[in-house]
C-alpha positions, 0 to 999 in steps of 0.5 A: 500500500502506498504511503499517504502524502504528508500535508503541510501541517504534518511536515511543519510538525515534523520539522519542529520535532527535529528542531526540538531534538537538535535544540535539546542536543538529543541528536547524536553524530550517527543520526544528525545527517539523516535528520538534517536531510529529512528536515531539508526535504520537508522544507522543500516540500513546504515551499512547493505547497506554499507556492501552489497555494499562492497561485490558487489564492491569486487566481481566486482574487483575480475572479 
């Protein structure tokens, strides 16, 4: 079964969890790179979604 795509809110929540682990110094050397990579992927996905919504809102306001 395919994994459900993460929505914007879920992505932001996961970014916040990663950031909290980083701030609390709970990330060891072995997981740091993987967590930074995951956060980077989530941020990129959020940027894409924000651009999509921006376009949708612009179309609505033009009508």
